[in-house]
PLY file of the C-alpha trace (Angstrom):
ply
format ascii 1.0
element vertex 285
property float x
property float y
property float z
element edge 284
property int vertex1
property int vertex2
end_header
0.00 0.00 0.00
1.05 3.60 -0.54
0.86 6.71 1.66
-2.88 7.39 2.18
-2.72 10.94 0.77
-1.21 9.67 -2.50
-2.96 10.18 -5.84
-3.37 7.74 -8.70
-4.47 9.66 -11.82
-5.38 7.50 -14.84
-6.55 8.67 -18.25
-8.09 6.10 -20.60
-7.26 7.81 -23.85
-10.25 8.35 -26.16
-12.50 6.03 -24.13
-16.18 6.80 -24.63
-18.53 7.01 -21.66
-20.89 4.44 -23.15
-17.98 2.04 -23.65
-17.16 2.00 -19.95
-20.82 1.68 -19.00
-21.28 -1.37 -21.24
-17.93 -3.12 -20.73
-17.13 -5.81 -18.16
-14.69 -3.94 -15.92
-14.81 -5.35 -12.37
-11.59 -3.65 -11.26
-12.59 -0.20 -12.46
-16.09 -0.73 -11.08
-14.61 -1.39 -7.63
-13.05 2.09 -7.56
-16.29 4.09 -7.76
-19.53 4.32 -9.73
-18.98 5.63 -13.24
-20.18 9.19 -13.79
-20.90 10.97 -17.07
-18.67 14.01 -17.42
-17.60 16.50 -20.03
-13.89 16.79 -20.85
-12.06 20.14 -20.86
-10.57 19.46 -24.30
-11.23 17.57 -27.53
-7.76 16.04 -27.94
-5.00 14.69 -25.74
-2.78 17.74 -25.38
-5.57 20.22 -24.71
-7.36 18.04 -22.20
-4.26 17.03 -20.24
-2.97 20.61 -20.19
-6.25 21.67 -18.60
-6.36 18.74 -16.17
-2.78 19.39 -15.07
-3.92 22.91 -14.19
-6.78 21.53 -12.07
-9.57 21.70 -14.66
-10.65 18.07 -14.54
-13.71 16.65 -16.36
-17.01 17.17 -14.61
-20.77 17.53 -14.70
-21.66 21.24 -14.66
-25.31 20.50 -13.83
-24.54 19.11 -10.36
-23.79 21.26 -7.33
-21.43 18.66 -5.97
-17.78 19.16 -5.05
-15.21 17.50 -7.32
-17.86 15.92 -9.56
-18.41 19.50 -10.73
-15.06 21.36 -10.73
-16.90 24.68 -11.05
-18.50 23.97 -7.66
-15.24 22.82 -6.07
-12.02 21.64 -7.64
-10.02 18.59 -6.62
-6.77 20.47 -7.29
-7.08 24.23 -6.83
-4.04 26.10 -8.14
-3.36 29.44 -6.50
-3.85 31.98 -9.26
-5.27 29.33 -11.58
-8.81 30.43 -12.40
-11.93 30.86 -10.28
-11.92 29.26 -6.86
-15.32 27.56 -6.80
-18.11 27.75 -4.24
-16.71 25.52 -1.51
-13.31 24.36 -0.31
-11.21 22.40 -2.82
-9.85 18.98 -1.97
-6.38 20.54 -1.92
-5.04 24.00 -2.72
-1.48 24.11 -4.01
0.92 26.53 -5.64
3.17 25.85 -8.60
3.36 25.58 -12.38
0.96 22.66 -12.54
-0.76 20.27 -10.12
2.32 18.06 -10.47
4.70 20.82 -9.50
2.32 21.99 -6.78
2.15 18.56 -5.17
5.93 18.24 -5.36
6.09 21.51 -3.43
4.31 19.80 -0.52
6.48 16.72 -0.50
5.06 14.46 -3.21
7.09 12.23 -5.50
5.72 12.60 -9.05
5.93 9.56 -11.35
4.25 9.21 -14.73
3.88 7.33 -17.98
2.02 8.37 -21.12
1.49 6.35 -24.28
0.38 9.10 -26.64
3.02 10.91 -28.72
1.97 14.06 -26.88
3.98 12.60 -23.97
7.17 12.04 -25.94
9.77 14.01 -23.91
12.04 14.29 -26.96
9.57 16.67 -28.59
9.84 20.30 -27.55
6.12 20.82 -28.13
5.20 18.29 -25.46
7.74 18.77 -22.71
5.46 20.98 -20.64
3.23 17.91 -20.08
6.09 15.85 -18.68
8.81 18.15 -17.35
7.36 18.45 -13.83
7.57 14.70 -13.22
10.63 13.40 -11.40
10.44 10.13 -13.30
8.56 9.64 -16.58
8.33 6.79 -19.09
7.21 7.12 -22.70
7.03 3.63 -24.29
7.06 4.75 -27.92
3.68 3.35 -29.02
0.05 3.15 -27.95
0.06 -0.52 -26.99
2.55 -0.91 -24.14
0.45 -1.00 -20.98
2.48 -3.92 -19.65
5.77 -2.01 -19.88
4.16 1.11 -18.46
2.90 -0.80 -15.44
6.28 -2.44 -14.90
7.90 1.00 -14.85
5.35 2.41 -12.41
5.57 -0.61 -10.14
9.36 -0.29 -9.90
9.26 3.46 -9.29
6.50 3.21 -6.67
8.52 0.56 -4.85
11.50 2.91 -4.80
9.41 5.80 -3.50
9.79 5.13 0.20
7.34 6.71 2.63
6.62 9.88 0.67
3.15 10.52 -0.73
2.96 9.87 -4.47
1.39 11.44 -7.50
1.26 8.63 -10.06
-0.05 9.38 -13.55
-0.86 6.83 -16.25
-2.13 7.58 -19.75
-3.45 4.37 -21.36
-3.24 4.09 -25.15
-5.00 0.82 -25.95
-8.41 2.55 -26.00
-7.21 5.06 -28.64
-7.72 4.38 -32.34
-7.10 1.91 -33.91
-8.28 0.21 -30.66
-5.79 -2.61 -30.29
-4.24 -4.48 -27.37
-1.49 -7.05 -27.03
-2.76 -10.42 -28.28
-5.85 -8.98 -30.02
-7.16 -10.99 -32.96
-7.17 -8.00 -35.31
-4.35 -5.88 -36.69
-2.88 -2.76 -35.11
-1.94 -1.34 -38.51
-3.07 2.19 -39.32
-4.88 1.00 -42.44
-6.97 -1.36 -40.29
-8.54 1.51 -38.37
-12.37 1.49 -38.23
-12.48 5.13 -37.06
-10.63 7.45 -39.44
-11.54 11.14 -39.54
-12.11 11.14 -43.29
-12.28 7.39 -43.78
-14.45 5.64 -46.36
-14.57 2.24 -44.62
-15.40 3.31 -41.06
-17.58 0.98 -38.99
-19.23 2.11 -35.75
-20.08 -1.42 -34.64
-16.48 -2.50 -35.10
-15.28 0.59 -33.22
-17.53 -0.31 -30.32
-16.46 -3.96 -30.35
-12.75 -3.15 -30.43
-12.74 -0.34 -27.88
-14.79 -2.48 -25.50
-12.37 -5.37 -25.86
-9.42 -3.06 -25.30
-11.00 -1.57 -22.18
-11.70 -5.00 -20.75
-8.07 -5.98 -21.44
-6.90 -2.80 -19.68
-9.18 -3.44 -16.71
-7.57 -6.82 -16.11
-4.04 -5.43 -16.27
-4.80 -2.51 -13.95
-5.92 -4.66 -11.02
-2.62 -4.67 -9.04
-2.08 -0.92 -9.45
-5.64 -0.11 -8.42
-5.35 -2.39 -5.40
-2.12 -0.69 -4.37
-3.99 2.63 -4.16
-7.13 1.22 -2.54
-6.45 3.19 0.64
-5.47 6.40 -1.14
-7.01 8.73 -3.76
-7.87 7.53 -7.26
-9.05 9.60 -10.22
-9.93 7.91 -13.52
-11.11 9.78 -16.60
-10.99 9.67 -20.34
-9.31 12.76 -21.74
-11.92 12.83 -24.53
-14.12 10.41 -26.43
-14.53 9.61 -30.12
-17.32 10.27 -32.59
-18.47 7.09 -34.30
-20.46 8.53 -37.18
-22.71 10.81 -35.15
-23.59 13.76 -37.40
-21.29 12.25 -40.00
-18.19 12.75 -37.81
-15.44 10.33 -36.81
-12.61 10.27 -34.26
-11.77 13.41 -32.21
-9.95 16.73 -32.26
-13.12 18.80 -32.71
-15.97 19.82 -30.43
-18.90 17.44 -30.52
-20.97 16.00 -27.62
-19.62 12.47 -28.20
-16.04 13.74 -28.27
-16.43 15.71 -25.06
-18.53 13.10 -23.18
-16.25 10.97 -20.99
-16.40 8.53 -18.06
-15.27 9.66 -14.61
-14.55 7.57 -11.51
-13.51 9.33 -8.30
-12.42 7.88 -4.97
-11.16 10.72 -2.80
-10.38 9.62 0.75
-7.48 11.50 2.33
-6.62 15.18 1.85
-2.97 16.13 1.45
-1.05 17.75 4.27
-0.21 21.12 2.74
2.24 21.92 5.56
4.70 19.31 4.33
8.04 20.55 3.05
9.26 19.81 -0.48
11.31 16.72 -1.00
14.94 17.12 -1.89
14.58 17.48 -5.65
16.63 15.31 -7.94
17.06 15.45 -11.67
14.16 14.62 -13.97
14.57 11.12 -15.34
12.98 9.71 -18.47
12.49 5.99 -19.00
13.60 4.68 -22.36
11.15 3.74 -25.07
0 1
1 2
2 3
3 4
4 5
5 6
6 7
7 8
8 9
9 10
10 11
11 12
12 13
13 14
14 15
15 16
16 17
17 18
18 19
19 20
20 21
21 22
22 23
23 24
24 25
25 26
26 27
27 28
28 29
29 30
30 31
31 32
32 33
33 34
34 35
35 36
36 37
37 38
38 39
39 40
40 41
41 42
42 43
43 44
44 45
45 46
46 47
47 48
48 49
49 50
50 51
51 52
52 53
53 54
54 55
55 56
56 57
57 58
58 59
59 60
60 61
61 62
62 63
63 64
64 65
65 66
66 67
67 68
68 69
69 70
70 71
71 72
72 73
73 74
74 75
75 76
76 77
77 78
78 79
79 80
80 81
81 82
82 83
83 84
84 85
85 86
86 87
87 88
88 89
89 90
90 91
91 92
92 93
93 94
94 95
95 96
96 97
97 98
98 99
99 100
100 101
101 102
102 103
103 104
104 105
105 106
106 107
107 108
108 109
109 110
110 111
111 112
112 113
113 114
114 115
115 116
116 117
117 118
118 119
119 120
120 121
121 122
122 123
123 124
124 125
125 126
126 127
127 128
128 129
129 130
130 131
131 132
132 133
133 134
134 135
135 136
136 137
137 138
138 139
139 140
140 141
141 142
142 143
143 144
144 145
145 146
146 147
147 148
148 149
149 150
150 151
151 152
152 153
153 154
154 155
155 156
156 157
157 158
158 159
159 160
160 161
161 162
162 163
163 164
164 165
165 166
166 167
167 168
168 169
169 170
170 171
171 172
172 173
173 174
174 175
175 176
176 177
177 178
178 179
179 180
180 181
181 182
182 183
183 184
184 185
185 186
186 187
187 188
188 189
189 190
190 191
191 192
192 193
193 194
194 195
195 196
196 197
197 198
198 199
199 200
200 201
201 202
202 203
203 204
204 205
205 206
206 207
207 208
208 209
209 210
210 211
211 212
212 213
213 214
214 215
215 216
216 217
217 218
218 219
219 220
220 221
221 222
222 223
223 224
224 225
225 226
226 227
227 228
228 229
229 230
230 231
231 232
232 233
233 234
234 235
235 236
236 237
237 238
238 239
239 240
240 241
241 242
242 243
243 244
244 245
245 246
246 247
247 248
248 249
249 250
250 251
251 252
252 253
253 254
254 255
255 256
256 257
257 258
258 259
259 260
260 261
261 262
262 263
263 264
264 265
265 266
266 267
267 268
268 269
269 270
270 271
271 272
272 273
273 274
274 275
275 276
276 277
277 278
278 279
279 280
280 281
281 282
282 283
283 284
């Protein structure tokens, strides 16, 4: 088990809300009931940039802390937008929620599968540079290697509270997972923005299978954080032919509609001092 004020923050890239509702996901279901939320962005970079500033997905119709970030944020950044109606789960100061948590003694570890998390690209470094250890696997289908990295780094973390981030790529087009019976090739993608052979039923079948695969692999990590705080979202969804649109990267209800699971149990101690900061390390792809 980890320090009780630790955070596990998982994004299921591109996962539709209706996919999570329909899929067999006993490990995700054990975290919290799935909620319907709207994402802050229509593609990976925009949504994660907003979430890392405390603007997490939510339901604006509900006057409920954390489920509706406009009512009360989980992570409230000093100087980072309106403060909400009631007390946030934690208020921190820094460049991002990652930096802010490090400033109160957290060890920040992460792994992202999307190319937006490739630390070799200058355009993406602001998503990863606040982590003390970060692993980019080099493709969308490496959940096993990502989990191995996180497991090793968590074990090395000692008694400090943790902020552990995981961006899962298997649920992103072309919806493939290790051992799947179909191809991961780009040309075998049933959800192409301007495709002529798109297939909504196949999209649903494949993304569901990928999510169920992911659910099975996540069990040990979720169990490790059972006594701490867990946040699970999709960063955006995908359009599957609604209004003639496919994939994401544009504003549409099915692109912005995402699943949300929240288990918030122990507030951080904001009086903690920063850890002794080491150099940022990047795992190899």
